[in-house]
C-alpha positions in Angstrom: 168.2 42.6 -185.6 170.1 41.9 -183.0 170.6 44.7 -180.1 174.6 45.3 -179.4 173.0 47.3 -176.1 172.6 44.6 -172.9 171.2 45.7 -169.6 172.9 44.3 -166.3 171.0 41.1 -164.4 170.2 43.1 -161.9 170.9 46.7 -160.7 172.9 47.6 -158.2 171.2 48.1 -155.1 171.7 51.6 -153.4 170.7 52.4 -149.9 171.6 55.2 -147.9 171.7 53.3 -144.6 174.6 51.4 -145.0 173.1 48.0 -145.9 171.5 47.2 -149.6 169.1 44.7 -150.2 170.2 42.9 -153.4 167.2 42.4 -155.6 165.8 39.1 -154.4 165.6 40.1 -150.8 164.1 43.9 -151.8 161.2 42.0 -154.0 160.8 39.1 -151.2 160.6 42.5 -148.9 158.5 44.3 -150.7 156.1 41.2 -151.6 155.9 40.9 -147.8 154.8 44.3 -147.1 152.2 44.5 -150.1 150.9 41.5 -148.4 150.7 42.5 -145.1 149.4 45.6 -146.3 146.5 44.2 -148.1 145.8 41.9 -144.6 145.7 44.4 -142.8 142.9 46.3 -145.3 141.0 42.9 -145.2 140.9 42.9 -141.6 139.2 46.3 -140.9 137.0 46.0 -144.0 136.4 42.9 -141.7 135.9 44.7 -138.8 133.9 48.0 -140.5 131.5 44.9 -141.6 131.2 43.1 -138.1 130.3 47.1 -136.6 127.5 47.8 -139.2 126.1 44.1 -138.3 126.5 44.6 -134.7 124.8 47.9 -134.6 122.0 46.9 -137.5 122.1 43.1 -137.4 118.8 41.4 -138.1 118.2 40.5 -134.3 119.8 40.6 -131.2 121.6 36.8 -131.4 122.8 38.1 -134.9 123.6 41.5 -133.5 125.6 39.5 -130.4 128.1 37.6 -132.0 129.0 40.5 -134.3 130.1 42.1 -131.0 131.7 39.0 -129.7 133.8 37.9 -132.5 135.0 41.3 -133.1 136.0 41.4 -129.5 138.0 38.3 -130.3 139.1 38.4 -133.8 139.9 42.7 -134.2 143.2 43.5 -132.3 145.4 40.9 -132.5 145.3 39.9 -136.0 145.1 43.7 -136.7 148.2 44.5 -135.4 150.4 41.5 -136.0 149.5 42.9 -139.7 150.5 46.4 -139.1 154.1 44.9 -137.0 154.8 42.7 -140.0 154.1 46.1 -142.4 156.0 48.1 -140.4 159.1 45.8 -140.2 159.0 45.0 -144.0 158.7 48.8 -144.6 162.0 49.5 -142.3 163.8 47.1 -144.0 162.9 48.4 -147.2 163.7 52.1 -146.4 166.7 51.0 -144.5 167.4 48.8 -147.5 166.5 51.0 -150.8 167.2 54.2 -152.2 164.3 55.5 -150.6 165.7 55.5 -147.1 163.4 56.3 -143.7 163.2 59.9 -143.8 165.1 60.7 -147.3 161.5 61.0 -148.7 158.4 62.9 -147.3 155.9 60.0 -148.8 157.9 57.6 -146.9 158.1 59.7 -143.9 154.6 59.9 -143.9 153.9 56.1 -144.2 156.3 55.3 -141.5 154.3 58.1 -139.4 150.9 56.6 -140.2 151.9 53.3 -139.5 153.4 54.1 -136.3 150.0 56.0 -135.2 147.7 53.4 -136.5 149.7 50.5 -134.3 150.0 52.7 -131.2 146.1 53.6 -131.7 145.4 49.4 -131.6 147.1 49.2 -128.0 145.7 52.2 -126.9 142.6 52.2 -128.0 141.1 49.8 -129.5 142.3 46.8 -127.0 141.3 48.0 -123.8 137.7 48.0 -124.9 137.1 44.7 -126.4 136.7 43.3 -123.0 133.3 45.5 -122.7 132.2 44.9 -126.6 132.2 41.5 -126.2 130.5 41.4 -122.9 128.1 43.5 -124.5 127.7 41.1 -126.9 127.0 38.1 -124.6 124.2 40.4 -122.8 122.7 41.8 -126.1 119.5 40.3 -125.6 119.1 41.4 -121.8 118.2 44.4 -123.0 121.2 46.2 -121.8 122.4 49.4 -122.4 125.7 49.7 -124.7 129.2 50.9 -122.7 130.9 53.7 -124.7 133.5 51.5 -126.3 130.1 49.7 -128.5 129.3 53.3 -129.3 132.1 54.4 -130.6 133.4 51.6 -133.0 132.5 53.3 -136.0 135.5 55.9 -136.0 138.3 52.7 -135.8 137.8 50.9 -139.1 136.7 54.6 -140.8 140.0 56.0 -139.4 142.4 52.6 -140.3 141.2 52.2 -143.9 141.5 56.6 -144.6 144.9 56.1 -143.3 145.5 52.8 -144.8 144.3 53.9 -148.5 146.4 57.6 -148.1 149.7 55.0 -147.3 148.3 53.1 -150.9 148.2 55.9 -152.9 151.5 57.6 -151.4 153.5 54.1 -152.6 152.2 54.5 -156.2 152.4 58.2 -156.3 155.6 58.8 -154.0 154.9 62.6 -153.9 156.6 65.8 -152.0 160.1 65.3 -153.1 163.2 64.5 -150.3 163.3 66.1 -146.9 165.3 68.6 -146.2 166.4 69.8 -149.6 165.7 72.8 -150.8 165.9 74.3 -154.2 169.2 77.1 -154.7 167.7 80.5 -156.3 169.0 80.9 -159.8 171.5 83.5 -160.5 171.6 85.5 -163.5 174.4 85.0 -165.8 176.1 88.0 -166.0 
């Protein structure tokens, strides 16, 4: 039996900002956003492995190599993935019904992304020269600088925040910002 009901080939794009992404652009931007987020998570896992290896590796040569690799690789690829995630998220927020500050889950993801990108620049990047230097001097019995001692925190904080952002993307909790339910009045 044939159905008499037909669905439109594409849903009309509805956006809060004044411009709307068409179906193809929304999908392409969403795919870019997901890939950037996955890349960011992958880099954070790699950072955690290098930090763990730098601290508990089998010998000074392996530990030094881990710290040098961490200093050379961690900051700019991670920041690039974070910025791509931020930009694609902004495009999705502005070009879809979700908006940027219309739903709590979108606003929280935006805030997490901005905080993490800021922390990469402000807290992680300035210490990488000391981490690289310690990696080169590790065999000489040098004491680890504070930048090395605190390296467990960046991947732990970032992986936790990125996991929360991923869950928010799927669950979409809390509803709209600024929307209050009106109290019900009793019928007379």
